[in-house]
C-alpha positions as a Markdown table, in Angstrom:
| # | Residue | x | y | z |
|---|---|---|---|---|
| 1 | Met | 123.8 | 64.8 | 56.3 |
| 2 | Asp | 120.6 | 63.6 | 54.6 |
| 3 | Arg | 117.7 | 66.0 | 54.9 |
| 4 | Lys | 115.9 | 65.1 | 51.7 |
| 5 | Ser | 113.0 | 63.5 | 53.5 |
| 6 | Arg | 112.5 | 66.3 | 55.9 |
| 7 | Thr | 113.1 | 69.5 | 53.9 |
| 8 | Ser | 109.5 | 70.6 | 54.4 |
| 9 | Arg | 109.7 | 70.6 | 58.2 |
| 10 | Ser | 109.4 | 74.0 | 59.9 |
| 11 | Ala | 110.6 | 75.2 | 63.3 |
| 12 | Thr | 108.0 | 75.6 | 66.2 |
| 13 | Leu | 108.1 | 78.1 | 69.0 |
| 14 | Asp | 105.8 | 78.6 | 72.0 |
| 15 | Asp | 106.5 | 82.2 | 72.8 |
| 16 | Thr | 104.6 | 84.8 | 70.7 |
| 17 | Asn | 107.5 | 87.3 | 71.1 |
| 18 | Glu | 109.6 | 85.1 | 68.8 |
| 19 | Glu | 106.8 | 85.2 | 66.3 |
| 20 | Val | 106.7 | 89.0 | 66.4 |
| 21 | Asn | 110.5 | 89.2 | 66.0 |
| 22 | Leu | 110.4 | 86.8 | 63.0 |
| 23 | Trp | 107.5 | 88.7 | 61.5 |
| 24 | Lys | 109.4 | 92.0 | 61.8 |
| 25 | Gln | 112.3 | 90.4 | 60.0 |
| 26 | Thr | 110.0 | 89.2 | 57.2 |
| 27 | Cys | 108.5 | 92.7 | 56.8 |
| 28 | Asn | 112.0 | 94.2 | 56.6 |
| 29 | Ala | 112.9 | 91.6 | 53.9 |
| 30 | Leu | 109.7 | 92.4 | 52.0 |
| 31 | Ser | 110.5 | 96.1 | 52.1 |
| 32 | Lys | 114.0 | 95.3 | 50.9 |
| 33 | Leu | 112.5 | 93.2 | 48.1 |
| 34 | Glu | 110.3 | 96.1 | 47.0 |
| 35 | Thr | 113.2 | 98.4 | 46.8 |
| 36 | Ile | 115.2 | 95.9 | 44.7 |
| 37 | Gln | 112.3 | 95.4 | 42.3 |
| 38 | Asn | 111.9 | 99.2 | 41.9 |
| 39 | Asp | 115.6 | 99.5 | 41.1 |
| 40 | Ile | 115.3 | 96.6 | 38.5 |
| 41 | Ser | 112.3 | 98.4 | 36.9 |
| 42 | Asn | 114.3 | 101.6 | 36.6 |
| 43 | Ile | 117.2 | 99.7 | 35.0 |
| 44 | Val | 114.8 | 98.0 | 32.5 |
| 45 | Asn | 113.2 | 101.3 | 31.6 |
| 46 | Gly | 116.7 | 102.8 | 31.1 |
| 47 | Ile | 117.7 | 100.0 | 28.8 |
| 48 | Asn | 114.5 | 100.3 | 26.8 |
| 49 | Lys | 115.0 | 104.1 | 26.5 |
| 50 | Ile | 118.5 | 103.7 | 25.2 |
| 51 | His | 117.4 | 101.1 | 22.6 |
| 52 | Thr | 114.8 | 103.5 | 21.2 |
| 53 | Thr | 117.6 | 106.0 | 20.4 |
| 54 | Ile | 119.7 | 103.4 | 18.5 |
| 55 | Asn | 119.6 | 103.4 | 14.8 |
| 56 | Asn | 119.9 | 99.7 | 13.7 |
| 57 | Glu | 121.5 | 100.8 | 10.4 |
| 58 | Glu | 124.3 | 102.7 | 12.2 |
| 59 | Glu | 127.1 | 101.5 | 14.4 |
| 60 | Ile | 126.4 | 101.9 | 18.2 |
| 61 | Gln | 128.5 | 104.7 | 19.7 |
| 62 | Pro | 131.1 | 103.7 | 22.3 |
| 63 | Ser | 129.5 | 105.9 | 25.0 |
| 64 | Ile | 126.1 | 104.3 | 24.4 |
| 65 | Ser | 127.6 | 100.8 | 24.4 |
| 66 | Thr | 129.4 | 101.4 | 27.7 |
| 67 | Lys | 126.1 | 102.7 | 29.3 |
| 68 | Leu | 124.2 | 99.6 | 28.1 |
| 69 | Ile | 126.9 | 97.3 | 29.6 |
| 70 | Glu | 126.6 | 99.1 | 32.9 |
| 71 | His | 122.9 | 98.8 | 32.9 |
| 72 | Tyr | 123.0 | 95.1 | 32.1 |
| 73 | Glu | 125.6 | 94.3 | 34.8 |
| 74 | Gly | 123.6 | 96.3 | 37.3 |
| 75 | Gly | 120.5 | 94.3 | 36.4 |
| 76 | Ile | 122.2 | 91.0 | 36.8 |
| 77 | Asp | 123.4 | 92.0 | 40.3 |
| 78 | Leu | 120.0 | 93.2 | 41.3 |
| 79 | Ser | 118.3 | 90.0 | 40.0 |
| 80 | Asn | 120.7 | 87.8 | 42.0 |
| 81 | Asn | 120.0 | 89.9 | 45.1 |
| 82 | Glu | 116.2 | 89.6 | 44.4 |
| 83 | Ala | 116.4 | 85.8 | 44.2 |
| 84 | Lys | 118.3 | 85.6 | 47.5 |
| 85 | Thr | 115.9 | 87.9 | 49.3 |
| 86 | Ile | 112.8 | 86.0 | 48.0 |
| 87 | His | 114.4 | 82.7 | 49.3 |
| 88 | Asp | 114.9 | 84.3 | 52.7 |
| 89 | Ile | 111.3 | 85.5 | 52.8 |
| 90 | Ile | 110.0 | 82.1 | 51.9 |
| 91 | Glu | 112.0 | 80.4 | 54.6 |
| 92 | Lys | 110.8 | 82.9 | 57.3 |
| 93 | Leu | 107.2 | 82.5 | 56.2 |
| 94 | Ser | 107.4 | 78.7 | 56.4 |
| 95 | Val | 108.6 | 79.0 | 59.9 |
| 96 | Leu | 105.8 | 81.4 | 60.8 |
| 97 | Ile | 103.2 | 79.0 | 59.5 |
| 98 | Ala | 104.6 | 76.3 | 61.7 |
| 99 | Leu | 104.7 | 78.6 | 64.7 |
| 100 | Arg | 100.9 | 79.3 | 64.3 |
| 101 | Asn | 100.2 | 75.6 | 63.9 |
| 102 | Ala | 102.2 | 74.8 | 67.0 |
| 103 | Ser | 100.5 | 77.6 | 69.0 |
| 104 | Glu | 97.1 | 76.2 | 68.3 |
| 105 | Tyr | 98.2 | 72.7 | 69.1 |
| 106 | Asn | 99.7 | 73.8 | 72.4 |
| 107 | Asn | 96.4 | 75.5 | 73.4 |
| 108 | Val | 94.6 | 72.1 | 73.0 |
| 109 | Leu | 97.3 | 70.4 | 75.1 |
| 110 | Glu | 96.9 | 73.1 | 77.8 |
| 111 | Gln | 93.2 | 72.2 | 78.2 |
| 112 | Lys | 94.1 | 68.5 | 78.5 |
| 113 | Arg | 96.7 | 69.3 | 81.1 |
| 114 | Lys | 94.2 | 71.0 | 83.4 |
| 115 | Lys | 91.9 | 67.9 | 83.3 |
| 116 | Arg | 94.8 | 65.6 | 84.1 |
| 117 | Arg | 96.5 | 67.7 | 86.9 |
| 118 | Ile | 95.9 | 65.1 | 89.6 |
| 119 | Glu | 97.3 | 62.3 | 87.6 |
| 120 | Gln | 100.3 | 64.4 | 86.6 |
| 121 | Asp | 101.0 | 65.3 | 90.3 |
| 122 | Glu | 101.2 | 61.6 | 91.1 |
| 123 | Ile | 103.6 | 61.0 | 88.3 |
| 124 | Asn | 105.8 | 63.9 | 89.3 |
| 125 | Ser | 106.1 | 62.5 | 92.8 |
| 126 | Leu | 107.8 | 59.4 | 91.4 |
| 127 | Ser | 111.5 | 59.4 | 90.9 |
| 128 | Phe | 113.7 | 57.6 | 88.4 |
| 129 | Lys | 117.2 | 57.9 | 87.2 |
| 130 | Lys | 117.7 | 61.2 | 85.3 |
| 131 | Ser | 120.7 | 63.3 | 84.4 |
| 132 | Lys | 122.2 | 65.7 | 87.0 |
| 133 | Thr | 120.8 | 68.7 | 85.0 |
| 134 | Asp | 117.3 | 67.3 | 84.7 |
| 135 | Asn | 116.1 | 65.2 | 87.6 |
| 136 | Arg | 112.3 | 65.5 | 87.1 |
| 137 | Ile | 109.7 | 64.0 | 84.9 |
| 138 | Leu | 108.9 | 66.3 | 82.0 |
| 139 | Thr | 105.3 | 67.5 | 82.0 |
| 140 | Asn | 102.9 | 66.8 | 79.1 |
| 141 | Gly | 103.1 | 69.5 | 76.4 |
| 142 | Thr | 106.8 | 70.2 | 77.0 |
| 143 | Ser | 108.7 | 71.0 | 73.7 |
| 144 | Val | 111.7 | 68.6 | 73.4 |
| 145 | Ala | 114.4 | 67.5 | 71.0 |
| 146 | Ala | 113.9 | 63.7 | 70.7 |
| 147 | Lys | 116.3 | 61.3 | 69.1 |
| 148 | His | 114.5 | 59.6 | 66.2 |
| 149 | Pro | 114.2 | 55.9 | 67.2 |
| 150 | Thr | 115.3 | 54.7 | 63.8 |
| 151 | Gln | 118.6 | 56.7 | 63.9 |
| 152 | Lys | 121.9 | 55.1 | 64.8 |
| 153 | Asp | 124.5 | 56.9 | 66.9 |
| 154 | Lys | 126.7 | 57.5 | 63.9 |
| 155 | Asn | 123.9 | 59.2 | 62.0 |
| 156 | Glu | 121.9 | 60.9 | 64.6 |
| 157 | Glu | 118.8 | 62.9 | 63.8 |
| 158 | Trp | 116.8 | 64.6 | 66.6 |
| 159 | Ile | 113.3 | 65.9 | 65.9 |
| 160 | Leu | 111.3 | 68.7 | 67.4 |
| 161 | Ala | 108.5 | 67.0 | 69.3 |
| 162 | Ile | 106.0 | 67.5 | 72.1 |
| 163 | Val | 105.8 | 65.3 | 75.2 |
| 164 | Ile | 102.4 | 63.5 | 75.2 |
| 165 | Ser | 102.8 | 61.3 | 78.3 |
| 166 | Tyr | 105.3 | 59.5 | 80.5 |
| 167 | His | 104.9 | 55.8 | 81.0 |
| 168 | Ile | 106.0 | 54.7 | 84.5 |
| 169 | Asp | 106.0 | 50.9 | 83.7 |
| 170 | Thr | 108.4 | 51.2 | 80.8 |
| 171 | Asn | 110.2 | 54.4 | 81.9 |
| 172 | Lys | 109.6 | 56.0 | 78.4 |
| 173 | Tyr | 108.1 | 59.1 | 77.1 |
| 174 | Gln | 105.6 | 59.1 | 74.3 |
| 175 | Val | 106.3 | 62.1 | 72.1 |
| 176 | Glu | 104.6 | 63.5 | 69.1 |
| 177 | Asp | 106.5 | 64.8 | 66.1 |
| 178 | Val | 105.5 | 68.4 | 65.4 |
| 179 | Asp | 105.6 | 67.8 | 61.7 |
| 180 | Gln | 103.1 | 65.8 | 59.6 |
| 181 | Asp | 104.2 | 62.8 | 57.5 |
| 182 | Glu | 103.3 | 62.4 | 53.8 |
| 183 | Phe | 99.8 | 61.2 | 54.8 |
| 184 | Gly | 99.1 | 64.3 | 56.9 |
| 185 | Gln | 99.5 | 62.5 | 60.2 |
| 186 | Lys | 101.8 | 63.3 | 63.2 |
| 187 | Gln | 103.8 | 60.3 | 64.2 |
| 188 | Arg | 104.2 | 59.3 | 67.8 |
| 189 | Tyr | 107.2 | 57.5 | 69.3 |
| 190 | Met | 108.2 | 55.8 | 72.6 |
| 191 | Ile | 111.5 | 57.3 | 73.6 |
| 192 | Gln | 113.9 | 56.6 | 76.5 |
| 193 | Pro | 114.5 | 59.6 | 78.8 |
| 194 | Arg | 118.2 | 59.8 | 77.8 |
| 195 | Asn | 117.1 | 60.5 | 74.3 |
| 196 | Val | 114.7 | 63.4 | 75.2 |
| 197 | Ile | 116.2 | 66.9 | 75.8 |
| 198 | Pro | 113.8 | 69.6 | 77.0 |
| 199 | Ile | 113.9 | 72.8 | 75.1 |
| 200 | Pro | 114.0 | 76.0 | 77.3 |
| 201 | Asn | 111.5 | 78.8 | 76.7 |
| 202 | Ile | 112.7 | 82.3 | 75.9 |
| 203 | Asp | 113.2 | 83.4 | 79.5 |
| 204 | Glu | 114.9 | 80.2 | 80.5 |
| 205 | Ala | 117.3 | 80.4 | 77.5 |
| 206 | Lys | 118.4 | 83.9 | 78.7 |
| 207 | Glu | 119.4 | 82.5 | 82.1 |
| 208 | Leu | 121.5 | 79.6 | 80.6 |
| 209 | Thr | 125.3 | 79.9 | 80.5 |
| 210 | Glu | 126.3 | 81.0 | 77.0 |
| 211 | Leu | 128.0 | 78.2 | 75.0 |
| 212 | Asn | 131.6 | 78.9 | 73.9 |
| 213 | Ala | 132.9 | 79.2 | 70.4 |
| 214 | Gly | 134.1 | 75.8 | 69.2 |
| 215 | Gln | 131.7 | 73.8 | 71.4 |
| 216 | Asp | 129.9 | 70.9 | 69.8 |
| 217 | Val | 126.1 | 71.2 | 70.1 |
| 218 | Leu | 122.8 | 70.0 | 68.7 |
| 219 | Ala | 121.1 | 72.8 | 66.8 |
| 220 | Leu | 117.9 | 73.2 | 64.9 |
| 221 | Tyr | 118.6 | 73.4 | 61.2 |
| 222 | Pro | 117.0 | 76.6 | 59.8 |
| 223 | Gly | 113.7 | 76.1 | 58.0 |
| 224 | Thr | 113.3 | 72.6 | 59.5 |
| 225 | Thr | 112.3 | 70.9 | 62.7 |
| 226 | Cys | 115.4 | 68.6 | 62.8 |
| 227 | Phe | 118.3 | 69.0 | 65.2 |
| 228 | Tyr | 121.8 | 68.0 | 63.9 |
| 229 | Lys | 125.3 | 68.1 | 65.3 |
| 230 | Ala | 127.0 | 71.5 | 64.8 |
| 231 | Lys | 129.8 | 73.6 | 66.2 |
| 232 | Val | 129.4 | 77.0 | 67.8 |
| 233 | Ile | 131.2 | 79.6 | 65.7 |
| 234 | Thr | 130.0 | 82.8 | 67.4 |
| 235 | Pro | 127.9 | 83.0 | 70.6 |
| 236 | Pro | 125.1 | 85.6 | 70.8 |
| 237 | Ser | 127.1 | 88.1 | 72.9 |
| 238 | Lys | 129.7 | 88.3 | 70.1 |
| 239 | Asn | 127.4 | 88.1 | 67.1 |
| 240 | Lys | 127.6 | 91.5 | 65.3 |
| 241 | Asp | 125.1 | 90.6 | 62.5 |
| 242 | Ile | 122.2 | 93.0 | 63.0 |
| 243 | Gln | 119.7 | 90.8 | 61.2 |
| 244 | Tyr | 120.4 | 87.9 | 63.5 |
| 245 | Thr | 121.2 | 89.6 | 66.7 |
| 246 | Ser | 121.1 | 87.5 | 69.9 |
| 247 | Asn | 121.4 | 84.3 | 67.8 |
| 248 | Tyr | 124.2 | 81.7 | 67.7 |
| 249 | Gln | 126.2 | 81.4 | 64.5 |
| 250 | Val | 126.9 | 77.7 | 64.0 |
| 251 | Gln | 128.4 | 75.4 | 61.4 |
| 252 | Phe | 126.6 | 72.1 | 60.9 |
| 253 | Glu | 128.4 | 68.9 | 60.0 |
| 254 | Asp | 128.5 | 68.0 | 56.3 |
| 255 | Asp | 127.0 | 71.3 | 55.3 |
| 256 | Asn | 129.6 | 72.7 | 52.9 |
| 257 | Asn | 131.2 | 74.7 | 55.6 |
| 258 | Glu | 128.3 | 77.2 | 55.6 |
| 259 | Phe | 127.4 | 79.3 | 58.6 |
| 260 | Lys | 123.8 | 79.4 | 59.9 |
| 261 | Tyr | 122.1 | 81.4 | 62.6 |
| 262 | Val | 120.0 | 79.6 | 65.3 |
| 263 | Met | 118.0 | 81.1 | 68.2 |
| 264 | Pro | 119.6 | 80.3 | 71.7 |
| 265 | Glu | 116.7 | 78.0 | 72.8 |
| 266 | Tyr | 117.4 | 75.7 | 69.9 |
| 267 | Val | 121.1 | 75.3 | 70.5 |
| 268 | Leu | 121.5 | 72.4 | 73.0 |
| 269 | Glu | 124.4 | 70.8 | 74.6 |
| 270 | Ile | 125.1 | 67.3 | 73.3 |
| 271 | Pro | 124.1 | 64.7 | 76.1 |
| 272 | Lys | 127.0 | 63.0 | 77.8 |
| 273 | Phe | 126.8 | 59.4 | 78.7 |
| 274 | Lys | 128.2 | 57.0 | 81.3 |
| 275 | Tyr | 128.1 | 53.2 | 81.0 |
| 276 | Asn | 126.7 | 50.8 | 83.6 |
| 277 | Val | 128.3 | 47.5 | 84.5 |
| 278 | Asp | 126.0 | 45.6 | 82.1 |
| 279 | Gly | 127.2 | 47.8 | 79.3 |
| 280 | Ser | 124.1 | 49.9 | 79.0 |
| 281 | Lys | 124.5 | 53.7 | 79.1 |
| 282 | Trp | 122.7 | 56.5 | 80.8 |
| 283 | Arg | 122.9 | 60.2 | 80.4 |
| 284 | Met | 124.8 | 62.2 | 83.0 |
């Protein structure tokens, strides 16, 4: 899959509990990093101390040579672990930054929703064809996964977005990408309802039926705000990884067979479609 154009995108959450959980993970990783760096410092000091005892004009004794090799090998392992931990911290911090930005944005939307309550009530009273699992109009400010309008079915990319409004005359949602483009602007798109999937909040996600291992899903790729096709490897109830407890373990398509961990609210069932007589399709 091609993610080169969206590698800077970060995940967005509405519930502050998720932010607290992610911050705790970041603090734990920082503590781990400090321990690793202290161990590296001790090894470097040990190597320097050994070198001060070596006479350059004499042959190095086997016992000293063995000890130096052990120190160097330990230093290499620690350095690799340090790099991996730093990468993990950077990824978590990038998500936290996006969480803060999304929280401020949602506060503004909440004020606008209060002013437009009457208008929204009228819209919600109207019905149109929706799926069996979602038979109401999504309210403004709802977090959704929206199929990018330029994507074809064979190369689907769904973006994390916010519902701005619903247009009755065209039966389309106007959604706003949570991420900024290269000019610092947030793009808006007109999307058909079948290509908009509401994202449950924390409490709603807990009430959903757990998806089974092997099931095909749309999942938010870690460190981005893009949803891609993936397969459930381990559901939350069977996930034994302490660091990612309560998360799904998934495997994304064309991702070098790597396993990733995704929070339940960002693992969505792939929409199923039926076809009308005229050949057009609608989501079940």
